N, C-alpha and C positions, 0 to 999 in steps of 0.2 A: 504494500499500500505506499504510494508515493506521497510527495509533498502535495501535489495538485489535489488529491483526494481530501487531504487534511484541510486545505484552504477551503474547498467546497463544502465540507462538513461544517465549517464554522457557520454557514447560513442556517443550520438548524438551531443554534441559539438564537439567532436574530429572529427568525420567524416564530419560534415558540414564544419568545418574549413579546412579540406583537400580539399573538393571540392571547396570552396572559393578561395583557393590559386591559382588555375588554371587561375583565372581572372588576375593575375599579369603578366601572360605571353602573355596576349593580349595587354595591353598597361600599362606601368607603368611610373611614373614620373621620375625616376632615375633609376640607376642600378637595374636590376632585383634581388629581394632578394630571400631566401628560397632555395638557391642552396642544402642546407642540407636536404630539404624535397621534392623537385620537381626538375625534369630535366630542364635544361635551354632551352629557345626557345619555340615555339608553342607546346601546349601539346594536343595530341589526347585522345580520350576516352581509348585507350588501354594502353598509357603510363600513364594516371591517374590512372588506376587500378592497373598497375604494382607497382607504387609509393606506393600506399595504401598497396599492399601486401608486399612490401619491408619494408614499416615503421613497419608492424606488426612483421616481422621477426627480424628486429633490436631491436625493443622494448623488444620483449621476451628474445633475447640474453643478452641485456644489464640489464634486471630486471628478472632473472630466478626464484626468490623467490615470485615474485608478479603474482597476478591473470592476464590473459592475457589482459583483459579489462583495469585493472589498470596500466598495464605496457605501454600499447599503450598511454593512457591518460598522463602518466609522460613523455613518450618520446616526444610527440608532442608539450606539453606545454613546455618543457625544451628548445627544439629546436627553437620554435617559439619566446620564450622570449628572447633566446639569439640573435637571429638575428634582433628582434626589437631593441635591445641596439645598433646595428651598424647603425641604419637608422636615417636619419634626421625625423624631426617632420611631414613634408609634406608626405614623404614616408610611415611613420608609419600609417598616417591617411588613406591613400589610401589602403595600406595593410589591415587594420582593416575594412575598408568598404567593401573591397572584400570578407573577411572572414565572415563578418556579411550576406552579400548576400547568401552564402552557407548555414549559419546557419538558416536564415529565409526561404529559398527555401525548405530546408529539412523538415521543419515543417508545413509550410503553404501550400505548393503545394504538395510535394512528398508523405508526410504522408497522406495527405487528398486524393490524387489520389489512394494510396495504398488501403485505407479503401473504397472509392466509388467502386473500382473494386470488393469489397467483399461485396457490398450492405449495407455499413454503411456510413451515412452522418457525418463527422468530425467536423460540424460547431461549436458545443459548445467549443471544444479544439481550433480550428482555431481562433475563436473570442476572446477567452481569451489570446491566444498567440499574436495576433496583438495589442490587448490592452496593454499588459504587456510590449511590446518591441517596442511601437510606436516611442519614442525618438530616439532610435538606428536606426530604420528604416529610419526616416527623415533625420538624420545626415548622414547616409551611402549614401544615395542618393545625398545629397548636396555635399558631398566630391567628389564622382564619377563624378557628373556633372561639378564640378570645373576642372577636369581633362580631360573633353570631353569624359567621358566614360558612355556608357548605359549598365550597368551590366546584364540586362535582355537578351541582345543580346548573352550572353555565355551560355543560357540555353541548347541549342543543345548539347553542348560539355560535359556537366556534368550530364545531366538528367539520362542517363543510368547507370552511376555509383552510383549516389545517390539513385536511385530507388533500385538498388541491395542491397545497404547499409541499406535502410530502411527495406527491407524484412527481412534481418538478424537481424536487431536490434528488430523487432517485435517478432521474434522467441526467442531472449534472454529475451525479457521482459516477454513472456509468461512463460519461464522457471523459471525466477526469482519469478514471482508472482503465479507460479504454477497454472496456468489456461491454457486452450485450446488456441492456437494461434488465432483461431477464435473470441476469446473475447478480444484481445488486445485493438482493435479500441474502444470498448464499455469502457474498462478501462481508455483510454484517455479522453472520454467524461465524464465519471463519476467523474473524478478527474482533470477537465480541469483548474481550476485556479490554484490548488496546482503544477501541472505539468508545466503550463506555468511559473510560478514563480521560479520553481526550475532549469528549463533549461536556464542557463546563459552562456553568453561568459566568457572565463577566464578573470581574472582580468586586465591583462596587455593589452588584446586586447581591452576590453571596455574602458578602460582609453586612449588609443591611439585614438580610435574612437571619444570619445566625448571631446577630448582636443580641446580648441579654439585657 
């Protein structure tokens, strides 16, 4: 698995965070953040997809000399970090918990469903991912529960968008690895522990989530 695949896999974090942000529109403990990334108020599937497309366009315009994937990663990381700076500790923790939900859902549920639909059991990768991110998962649920929020109730709102992003991501991985797209699920299983360890939340998100 070469460096190109690692770069492309960084998109997983970006897209999962974008999906996780929508949770903040359902219930937040303070003023709703992320006005620079998402529209205010309740967010429909169509609005979520439009926000993803808008961010792509802004990222590419802001970083014309960067690869599109790298431009989007840089844009989302910068915007979310900037807005984290304006939040209190409680709000940052809840925001990070929401982001982790999207990050986790994309890799544990959506990617597994994508592969299952194509006749591949993704259990080796899912098992490795669950083990690698156990502490973050426990913390995110505790933070959400303290705010009276069940993050899993938001699945219907984000599933369609996440599944579409997983499909595109798998195509990108196939291109980077120079393998048929039909082999990408096998690639994840064959490199399960390495990929599970590589796919991480951005440092500022993980710090906010795990802060006591």
